[in-house]
N, C-alpha and C positions, 0 to 999 in steps of 0.2 A: 354566589347570587342564586337563590332558589328559583323555581319557575314562576311563583307568584311575584316575586321582586322583578324578575325579567319582563314580565307582562306590565307592571306598574312602571318601570323605567321606560319601556316602549310607548305606553300610553301618554306619558308627559313629553317625550322626546320630540324636538321640533328643530330641524336644521335652519329654518328661516326666521325663527323667533328674534334674534338679536337684530336682523336686518330691519325687521318690522318696528321694533322698539326705537332704533336710532332714526328711522324715518318719522316715527311719530313725535320723537323729541324735537326734531327739526321744525315740523310743522307747529308744534306747541310753542316754538320760539326759544327753546333752551339753547344755551351756548355749549357745544359739545366740548370745547376746550376748557370750560370751567364749570363742569357739572356738579350739582350738589344732589345730596340724597333727597332733598324736597322736590327737585325736578322730576325725580323718578317715582315718587309717592304713588301717582295714579296707577302705575302698571306693576310695580315691584311687590305689592303686598297681595299675594295671591291666597287671601283667606277672607272669610265673612267680615265686613267691617273695615277692611283695608288698614289704612295708617291709623285710624282711630282705635282699632282693635290692638295694634302693636303699642301704641301709647299706653292703653289701659294696662296692657300686660307688664310693661316696663315699669310703670308706676307702682303696680302691685309687687314687683320683685325687689324693690329697694336697693338697686344695684350702686355700687360705688366704684370710682375710678380705679383701674389696675386690675379689677377682678377677671378671672378667665371664665368665659361664658360659652356655652355650646348651644348652637342652633341645630335641633335635630330635624331633618327634613326642610333645608334652608331655602329650596326653590332657587330662584335667581338672586337671592341674598338681601332682599329688601329689610327684613327684621335685623339681620346682623349688621348691616350698615347703620341703621338707626341706632342700634345699641352702641356701636363703636363711636358714632359721632356725638350722641347726646349724652351717654353715660360714661364715656371715656374708658370702656372695657376692652380687653382682647378677645375677640370674638372668633370661634372657630365654626364654620357651617359645613354639615355634611348632607348629602343627598344621593339618592340612587341613580338619578338621571344625569348622565354625563354632559348632555348639552346645557342643562341648568347650571352646573358648576362652571363651565366654560363662560357662560354669559355672566354669572356672578363674579368671576374673576375680572372680566373685561369691564364691567361697570364699576366695579370697586377700584380698579386702576384709574378709570376716568374721573372718579370722584375724590381720588387722592387718599383713599382710605386703605390701600393694600398693606400698609404696615400694621393695621389694627384689626382687620378682618380678613381671614383666610379661609379657603374652601377646598374640600376634597370629596371625591366620589367614595361613598361607604354605605354600608347597610347599618340601620339603627339596631339590628339584632345581633351585630357582631362589629362593634366599633374598634377602629385601630388606635386605641388610647390604653395607657396604663390605668391601674385602679386609682380612684380618689384624686383626680387631677383637676377638676372643674369646680369653681365656686358657685355656679348656677347654670341651669339648663331651661330652654324654652322649646316648646313644640307647638306649632300652630297649624291645625288642620293637616295632621300627618297620619295619626293612628287609624283613620278610617280605612287606610289601605293595608293595614297590618293585622293578620289573622292571629298570630301569636302575641296577644296582649301582654300575657304574664311575662313573656321573655323579653318583650320590649322594656317593660318598667324594671325588670331585674337588671337588664344591660345598663339602663340609664342610671340606676342606683349604684352599679359598680363604678362608673367613672365619675361619680359626684363625690366630693369631700364630705365628711360628716357635717351635718347642719346645712348643708347647701340647700338652695331653693329651687324647686322645679315649678314652672308655670306651664299648664297645658290648656288649649283651647281646641275643643274638637266638637263635630256634629255628633249628637248622641241619639240613641234609639229610645223613643218613648212608648212604643207599642209593638205589636207583632204585625202590623199592616205593611204589605210590601211597598217599596218606594219605586218611583218612576225614574227610569234611566233614559239618556245618559245624564250624569250630574258632573260638576267640575272634577271630581276626584275619581270617577269611574265610568266606564262605558257600559258595564253590566255588573250584576251581582258577584261575578267571578272574583273582582279585585275590590269589592266593597264589603268592608267588615265592621259594621256599626256595633257598639256596645252600649248598654244602658248605663245611666249614672250610678245605678247600684252595682253593676258588674265592674264599673270603673273603680268604685271605692274598695271592691274586694281586690282587684288586681294591684292597686297601689299599696294596700295594707300588706298583702303577701310579699311585696317587694321591700317592705320595711319603711315606707313613707309614712310620715304623720300628716294627715290632711288639715291644713289650717284654715282653709276657706274655700267655699264652692259658690258658684253662681249660675243662674239660669239666664242666658243671654238671648232668649228667644225674641223677645220683643226688639232688642237691639238689632238682630239679624233681619227681621222683616222690615224695620225702618230703612236699613241699609239697601235691601232689594228695591224698596220703593223709590229710594234716591236715585240708584243706578238706572232703573227702568225709566224713570222721568227724565233723566238726562238723555237717555237712548232715543227718546221721541223727537228730539232736536236733530237726529241723524248721528252717525258714527263719530265717536270722539277720537281725536288723534292719539290719546293715551288712554289706557284702561285695562283692566284684567281681561277683556275680551281679546286683546292681543295674545294673551298667554293661552286661553282656552280654544283658539282656532275658529274653524268655519262654523261649527256648531255652538257657538258661545251663548246666542240667544236662547237656543233650546235648553241648554244646561242651566242657565240662570233661571228660566221659567220652571224647570222641572224641581230645582232645589228649593225655590221659594214655595211651590206648591207642596212639596214633601215637608217642609218646615211647618 
């Protein structure tokens, strides 16, 4: 793990996160003995748009039961569990942050999906898999922390089968103006590495991908933040991505909305 990766893993690491999630589930009335992925939806989807964004991604990917899917930067496993439960795929999730992987495993056990979704600590720049083993891959709000974008997409291409589908959803740079920190993915510019849509297209082309479809989800993102902030006016919710973001969640949400 290089220096930047260590800083990213440290930034997301949180020994108390699982405790907060379980407490929030109880307050929300979830049965911890019969937990479903839907119970976890408000907290486990740590990307703009939450579960709506995951559903959009899975619909676009046209997955079929039995396919092997790789979730790169899986966080606490929300998208992986959704894909396993709704599409019937065998999903492998990787993430730099050991605490996230432990939580992903615990929540997956609690939802009974441990035979269908598995997780391991690993770098997206050097994945512990042979060539051409996955039928599809997904990455949701991960590349913003990765400086070596060319290396990232080369490595993803390596582990995908020919004609496999890759879906990516990231915050991208539209100008040269500096952004305000902290944001959900970084405390400072030291671990924030945004690329423009034009740069992204070049990286993907160099890695051998054919770009079949692109989309600008700016309006979707702004609607999401309006909804989240409106709910927050009624007081802290028992479950939400604020649990994952920690004490400065409100400041991070305000900044990323302003930046967008």
